[in-house]
C-alpha positions as CSV (number, residue, x, y, z in Angstrom):
1,M,35.3,23.9,106.0
2,S,35.7,27.3,107.5
3,Q,33.0,30.0,107.1
4,E,35.6,32.1,105.1
5,E,36.2,29.2,102.7
6,D,32.5,28.6,102.3
7,T,31.8,32.2,101.5
8,S,34.7,32.3,99.0
9,R,33.3,29.2,97.3
10,K,29.8,30.7,97.1
11,F,31.2,33.9,95.6
12,S,33.2,31.9,93.0
13,K,30.2,29.8,92.1
14,N,27.9,32.8,91.7
15,N,30.5,34.9,89.9
16,N,30.9,32.1,87.3
17,M,27.1,31.9,87.0
18,Q,26.9,35.6,86.2
19,K,29.7,35.4,83.7
20,R,27.6,32.8,81.7
21,L,24.5,35.1,81.5
22,V,23.4,35.8,78.0
23,A,24.2,39.2,76.6
24,H,20.8,40.1,74.9
25,I,20.7,41.9,71.6
26,I,18.3,44.7,72.3
27,K,17.4,48.2,71.1
28,I,18.3,51.0,73.5
29,N,14.7,52.4,73.7
30,T,13.4,48.9,74.6
31,L,16.0,48.8,77.4
32,L,15.1,52.3,78.7
33,K,11.4,51.5,78.8
34,G,12.0,48.3,80.8
35,E,11.5,47.9,84.6
36,Y,14.7,47.8,86.5
37,V,14.6,45.1,89.2
38,R,17.1,44.9,92.1
39,Q,17.7,41.6,93.7
40,E,19.0,40.5,97.1
41,G,22.3,38.6,97.7
42,W,24.4,37.3,94.8
43,Q,21.5,37.3,92.2
44,P,22.2,39.8,89.4
45,N,19.9,42.8,89.0
46,F,18.1,42.9,85.7
47,V,15.7,44.9,83.4
48,R,12.3,43.3,82.7
49,T,11.2,43.9,79.2
50,N,9.2,42.0,76.6
51,N,8.6,39.2,79.1
52,K,12.4,38.7,79.4
53,T,14.9,39.4,82.2
54,V,17.9,41.1,80.8
55,S,21.0,41.1,83.0
56,R,23.6,41.7,80.3
57,V,23.2,43.6,77.0
58,N,24.8,43.5,73.6
59,L,24.4,47.0,72.0
60,I,25.7,48.6,68.8
61,G,25.5,52.3,68.3
62,V,27.3,55.6,67.3
63,V,29.3,57.5,69.8
64,I,27.6,60.8,70.3
65,D,29.4,62.1,73.4
66,I,32.6,61.5,75.4
67,N,33.0,62.7,78.9
68,S,36.2,64.5,79.7
69,D,36.9,62.4,82.8
70,K,37.2,59.4,80.5
71,K,34.8,57.3,82.7
72,S,31.8,57.6,80.4
73,F,30.5,58.2,76.9
74,S,27.1,57.9,75.2
75,I,25.9,55.9,72.2
76,D,22.9,56.1,70.0
77,D,21.5,53.2,67.9
78,G,18.8,55.2,66.2
79,S,16.1,54.3,68.7
80,A,17.5,56.2,71.7
81,N,20.8,57.0,73.4
82,I,22.3,55.7,76.6
83,Q,25.3,56.4,78.7
84,I,28.1,53.8,79.0
85,M,29.6,54.5,82.4
86,S,32.3,53.0,84.7
87,F,33.6,54.0,88.1
88,E,37.2,54.0,86.8
89,E,38.8,55.3,83.6
90,I,37.8,53.3,80.5
91,K,41.0,52.6,78.6
92,Q,39.2,52.2,75.3
93,I,38.0,55.8,75.3
94,S,41.3,57.0,74.0
95,Q,40.8,54.8,70.9
96,I,37.3,56.0,70.0
97,K,35.9,59.4,68.8
98,I,32.5,60.9,68.2
99,G,30.9,59.4,65.1
100,D,32.6,55.9,65.6
101,I,30.3,52.8,65.6
102,I,31.0,50.5,68.5
103,K,29.7,47.4,70.1
104,V,29.2,47.4,73.9
105,I,28.6,44.3,76.0
106,G,27.8,45.1,79.6
107,R,25.4,45.2,82.5
108,P,22.4,47.6,82.7
109,R,22.2,49.6,85.9
110,E,20.0,52.4,87.2
111,F,20.6,55.5,89.4
112,N,18.0,58.1,90.1
113,N,15.7,56.5,87.6
114,N,18.3,56.9,84.9
115,K,19.5,53.7,83.2
116,Y,23.1,53.3,82.1
117,V,25.4,50.4,81.1
118,V,28.6,49.3,82.9
119,P,30.8,48.0,80.1
120,E,32.6,44.7,80.0
121,I,33.6,44.7,76.3
122,I,34.0,47.7,74.0
123,K,34.8,47.1,70.4
124,K,35.0,49.5,67.5
125,I,33.1,48.3,64.4
126,E,35.0,48.7,61.2
127,N,32.8,46.5,58.9
128,K,29.5,48.4,58.4
129,K,27.9,45.2,57.3
130,W,27.5,44.4,61.0
131,I,25.0,47.2,61.2
132,E,22.8,45.6,58.5
133,Y,23.1,42.3,60.3
134,R,22.2,43.8,63.7
135,N,19.2,45.6,62.3
136,K,17.9,42.4,60.7
137,K,18.5,40.5,63.9
138,L,16.5,43.1,66.0
139,K,13.6,43.0,63.5
140,L,13.5,39.3,63.8
141,I,13.5,39.5,67.6
142,Q,10.8,42.2,67.5
143,N,8.6,40.2,65.1
144,K,8.9,37.1,67.3
145,S,7.9,39.1,70.4
146,S,4.9,40.7,68.6
147,S,3.6,37.4,67.3
148,K,3.6,36.1,70.9
149,L,1.7,39.1,72.3
150,N,-0.8,39.7,69.4
151,H,-3.8,37.4,69.0
152,P,-4.9,36.6,65.4
153,K,-7.9,38.7,64.3
154,P,-11.1,36.8,63.4
155,L,-11.6,36.5,59.6
156,S,-14.7,37.8,57.9
157,K,-17.2,35.1,56.9
158,N,-17.4,36.4,53.4
159,K,-13.9,37.4,52.3
160,D,-15.2,39.1,49.1
161,E,-17.4,41.5,51.1
162,N,-14.4,42.8,53.1
163,P,-12.4,45.3,51.1
164,Q,-9.4,44.7,53.4
165,N,-9.0,41.2,52.0
166,K,-8.4,42.5,48.5
167,K,-4.6,42.3,48.0
168,P,-2.9,45.1,46.1
169,T,-1.6,44.0,42.7
170,K,2.1,43.3,42.1
171,E,2.3,46.4,39.8
172,N,1.0,48.6,42.6
173,N,3.5,47.1,45.1
174,D,6.4,47.5,42.7
175,T,5.5,51.1,41.9
176,N,5.1,52.1,45.6
177,A,8.3,50.3,46.5
178,T,10.2,52.1,43.7
179,K,8.9,55.6,44.8
180,S,9.7,54.9,48.4
181,G,13.2,53.7,47.6
182,E,13.8,56.8,45.4
183,K,12.8,59.1,48.3
184,I,15.1,57.2,50.8
185,Q,18.0,57.5,48.4
186,K,17.3,61.2,48.0
187,I,17.5,61.6,51.8
188,Y,20.8,59.6,51.9
189,K,22.2,61.8,49.2
190,L,21.2,65.0,50.9
191,V,22.6,64.0,54.2
192,K,26.0,63.1,52.6
193,E,26.1,66.3,50.6
194,L,25.3,68.5,53.6
195,D,27.6,66.6,56.0
196,K,30.9,68.5,56.2
197,G,32.2,66.3,59.0
198,D,30.0,67.1,61.9
199,G,26.7,65.8,60.4
200,A,24.0,67.4,58.3
201,D,21.5,69.8,59.8
202,I,18.1,68.0,59.9
203,D,16.2,71.2,59.0
204,D,18.4,71.7,55.9
205,V,17.8,68.1,54.8
206,I,14.0,68.5,55.1
207,E,14.0,71.9,53.4
208,K,16.1,70.8,50.4
209,F,14.1,67.6,50.0
210,G,11.1,69.7,49.1
211,S,8.3,67.4,50.2
212,G,6.1,67.1,53.3
213,S,7.1,63.5,53.6
214,A,10.8,64.3,54.3
215,E,10.4,64.4,58.1
216,E,8.5,61.1,58.2
217,I,11.2,59.4,56.1
218,V,14.0,60.8,58.3
219,N,12.2,59.6,61.5
220,N,11.7,56.2,60.0
221,L,15.3,55.9,59.0
222,L,16.4,57.0,62.5
223,R,14.1,54.4,64.1
224,E,15.5,51.7,61.8
225,G,19.1,52.7,62.5
226,E,19.8,53.4,58.9
227,I,21.0,57.0,59.7
228,F,22.0,58.4,63.1
229,E,21.6,61.6,65.0
230,I,25.2,62.0,66.2
231,K,24.2,65.1,68.2
232,T,21.0,67.1,68.5
233,G,19.7,68.0,65.0
234,R,22.8,66.6,63.1
235,L,22.4,63.5,60.9
236,K,25.0,61.1,59.5
237,V,24.8,58.2,57.1
238,L,26.6,55.0,57.9
239,E,29.1,54.2,55.1
């Protein structure tokens, strides 16, 4: 076997191995906080995060910016935003617009300490139920990671002496949940009413809500991906 044939076979083998790499479902802020690791030879570079090595990612987010050169755009999943960038024109860019929800499968990369994703698959999400499914999936992944990292706390010898062991009554739980749900629905309603197409001004939403808890509720909804900041200071509800 010639050296050229041997090199070609190694390239094909490693290329097929990289194609089989799992595309990890991950929050953008988790990806951005991870350590980018460059490897030698054919081994793929990866991001080390939550005790995992992530060479491919599966992201869902709202398009918040499209570059005029049609080689990059940015998405936000409620936790952070990241640039989706190629070194050639991305043909799917002509089919998307700011505010669209899309899924991106690709490879994380880093340049000048800034992470971005080189896309392999770009798909517009029409059924918004996928957002709910993705959020539940991310919470499940996060809970599994937390349970592995956190050690159980020692229990008090006398449970009755520890006020933290006293469970709230069902009535209290139901009352708190109802109040919280009403506040969230009020935020949703305000965002929809104030959104004239380019998102609702976050300051207007907080002001019209009329309570000091508005900012906290908005931030929680942004973190959970229930609402999105399509551009700085502008909110939009997924419908």
